[in-house]
C-alpha positions, 0 to 999 in steps of 0.5 A, spaced: 199 223 948 204 222 942 200 216 939 193 221 939 196 226 936 199 222 931 192 219 929 188 226 929 194 229 923 193 222 919 185 224 920 187 230 918 191 229 912 185 224 910 180 229 911 184 235 907 186 229 903 177 227 900 175 235 899 182 236 894 180 230 890 173 233 890 175 238 888 178 236 883 173 231 881 168 237 879 173 241 874 173 233 871 165 235 869 167 240 863 174 239 861 171 244 855 166 249 855 159 246 856 154 247 850 146 247 850 140 251 850 136 255 855 128 257 856 130 264 859 130 269 853 125 266 849 119 264 855 123 267 861 119 264 867 113 261 863 115 255 859 112 248 859 114 241 858 111 241 851 117 246 848 122 244 853 121 238 849 120 241 842 127 244 843 130 238 847 128 233 839 130 239 835 137 239 839 138 232 838 136 232 830 139 238 828 146 240 834 148 234 839 152 230 833 157 238 833 156 238 841 151 241 843 148 237 850 144 241 855 138 243 857 135 247 861 128 250 864 130 257 867 127 260 871 120 259 877 119 252 873 116 252 881 110 257 880 103 256 878 101 262 876 107 266 872 106 271 866 110 274 861 115 280 861 116 280 868 115 276 874 108 276 878 111 277 885 103 279 887 100 272 889 105 267 886 103 260 888 108 256 889 110 248 889 114 245 895 113 238 898 114 237 905 121 238 906 120 246 904 124 243 897 120 247 890 116 242 885 115 243 878 108 246 877 104 241 875 099 245 870 107 248 866 109 240 867 104 235 867 110 229 868 111 231 875 105 229 877 104 224 883 111 227 886 115 225 880 119 232 880 122 232 874 123 224 873 120 223 866 122 230 863 130 228 865 129 221 861 126 224 856 132 228 855 137 222 856 134 218 851 135 223 846 143 222 848 142 230 852 143 232 859 138 237 863 139 242 867 135 247 872 135 254 874 133 255 882 135 261 886 139 261 894 137 260 899 130 258 902 123 258 899 118 264 903 114 260 904 117 254 907 119 259 912 112 262 914 110 254 914 116 252 919 117 246 914 122 241 917 129 240 914 129 232 911 136 229 915 136 233 920 133 231 927 126 236 929 130 242 925 126 246 922 127 251 916 125 258 920 131 256 924 137 257 918 134 264 915 136 271 915 132 277 911 138 280 911 141 281 902 134 277 900 134 278 893 132 284 890 129 283 884 126 277 885 123 276 893 122 268 892 127 267 897 131 269 903 138 267 905 141 261 908 146 262 914 151 257 913 152 257 920 146 255 923 145 247 924 141 245 918 143 249 913 148 245 910 142 239 911 137 243 906 142 244 901 144 236 901 136 235 901 135 239 895 142 236 890 140 229 893 133 231 890 136 233 884 140 227 884 134 222 884 130 226 878 136 225 873 138 232 874 145 234 870 146 242 870 143 247 875 144 254 874 144 258 881 141 266 881 143 271 885 150 269 888 154 272 885 152 280 884 151 283 888 154 281 893 158 274 893 155 269 897 162 266 900 158 261 904 152 258 900 157 257 895 161 252 900 155 250 902 152 248 895 158 246 893 159 241 898 151 239 897 153 237 889 159 232 891 155 229 897 149 227 893 153 222 888 151 224 881 155 229 877 151 236 876 155 242 873 155 248 878 153 255 874 154 261 878 148 267 876 149 273 874 155 278 874 158 281 876 162 276 880 168 279 883 175 279 879 177 279 887 173 272 888 177 268 882 180 264 885 175 261 890 169 261 885 174 257 880 175 252 886 167 251 887 163 253 881 164 250 873 162 258 870 161 263 873 158 270 869 162 275 868 156 280 867 149 281 868 143 278 862 145 280 855 141 281 849 140 282 843 143 289 843 151 292 840 153 295 846 151 288 851 155 285 847 162 291 846 161 292 855 163 284 855 167 285 852 171 290 856 169 287 862 172 281 860 179 283 860 181 282 868 177 274 866 183 271 861 187 268 867 181 265 869 180 260 863 180 253 862 181 247 867 175 245 868 172 252 870 170 258 865 168 265 865 161 265 863 158 270 857 151 268 859 146 266 853 146 267 846 141 272 844 140 269 837 134 266 832 128 266 836 127 270 842 122 274 848 116 269 845 114 271 852 120 273 854 122 278 859 126 283 854 121 286 849 116 282 845 116 275 840 122 277 834 128 274 831 134 277 834 136 284 833 143 283 831 146 284 825 148 278 820 155 282 823 154 282 829 152 275 830 158 274 827 162 277 832 158 275 838 159 268 836 166 269 835 167 273 842 163 267 845 167 261 841 175 265 842 174 266 849 171 259 850 165 260 854 160 256 855 155 257 849 147 256 852 143 258 846 137 262 848 133 263 842 127 257 841 131 252 837 126 249 833 123 256 830 131 257 827 132 260 821 138 257 816 142 262 817 141 261 825 143 254 825 149 255 821 152 260 827 151 253 831 154 248 827 160 250 824 165 244 825 172 250 825 168 254 830 166 249 833 173 246 833 176 253 837 171 253 843 174 247 843 180 245 842 183 252 843 188 255 849 193 260 852 187 265 850 190 272 850 187 278 849 191 283 844 188 290 843 182 293 847 181 299 844 176 303 842 175 302 836 179 295 835 179 288 839 183 283 837 184 275 841 188 269 840 189 262 842 192 257 839 189 249 838 192 245 842 192 238 837 197 242 832 201 249 832 195 253 828 195 259 831 188 262 832 187 270 831 179 273 833 179 280 829 173 285 830 172 293 829 167 295 835 168 302 832 160 305 830 160 309 824 168 307 821 170 301 818 177 299 820 184 297 817 188 293 822 194 291 822 197 287 826 205 283 826 204 277 826 211 276 829 209 280 836 204 275 836 209 269 835 206 266 828 211 265 824 214 261 819 206 261 815 204 259 809 196 261 809 190 263 812 183 261 813 176 265 814 174 259 819 167 263 817 167 263 810 172 258 809 176 262 804 183 260 805 188 265 802 196 265 802 200 270 807 205 274 804 207 279 809 209 280 816 204 284 817 198 283 816 191 286 815 185 285 815 179 292 813 173 291 817 166 295 817 163 298 824 161 291 827 165 286 823 169 280 824 174 276 822 175 269 826 181 266 822 186 260 823 193 261 821 197 255 818 205 253 817 202 247 811 
């Protein structure tokens, strides 16, 4: 009897060790916050293979050397008759395989013909030294349920046995909820990620996971499926607002998670993000990252959801402020504009080596001040003693002279300070450092001891 009990305890220990090892392993895939491009802001659900390749070509030529590497195809790549400025939910033509898994629509992605899925597109992007990602919705396709398609890896279980209409996404009705404890639920997600791994997918953004309901059980199914796939697939949950009460859980299952709903080219979206982010500073790092959403700069809404084809409506000062906040906060950086349409200024926002060093090497990120008029955030370079400060005037009308007691935030024995966007270096003469900023202006500063 004692011998059997010892065997059971040993097996339990082995299982727990395997689970813990898997949980730690996925964090190694994103030691620094991921950087890439996502098709949503400029193409909505209508992006084509040609456009994806054009953005990949641009990234490989102009951005890869600065650390940008993910190319992500966003929503509804599996619907043949998509439309701009919204979703066709009247008569969508879905493309599925015999196991109820979405396939790329060949009229948008010609290389997917003959059941090849995204294999050829992924190979093209990999040939550029980049990584390939896709977007999916949580759950099971409604069409697969109606057609009672079988689940791969089960003994005759069909998808209509694992679904529920409860908590179906309210803004897009492509999928039903998967009931996590039903036989076949884990196998369905396993079959998805087995297929994605075979295609060569490196990144999956999954929508309707975090809000308005945090779907803990489906997130766990997904984590298991990725770990079972045998491929390093980064997991991004979307959209926000992910509840802070679930911070420990999401950081043990996903590489990145949204803090807010979609961020567009409106100043109020950035200040709202700054407000919400105050609770997330303790969860920055260790291979998992609170996500500020895509960067709505450059040329957006070519066929997008919000507004008409345009260059971003944010002023240059506001663009600097957005990039400064995303950078020092160490958010994943996913550019939303059409990369081949970039002007020189937009490109400069994405390739400033000193600014990106803050993003990749910054640690111990802290909010120092957040009022109705000013925001101050600090970080430390993990490879030396440089201290970073991001200072923002978020007032809409008045200039602000912002005073910072350097000693109170651990900045001492200083000789120089460098504005990382302009490259201008100056001496530090006083222990109370003053920055004068116009409305919506910011500075990203590095303080040096030598």
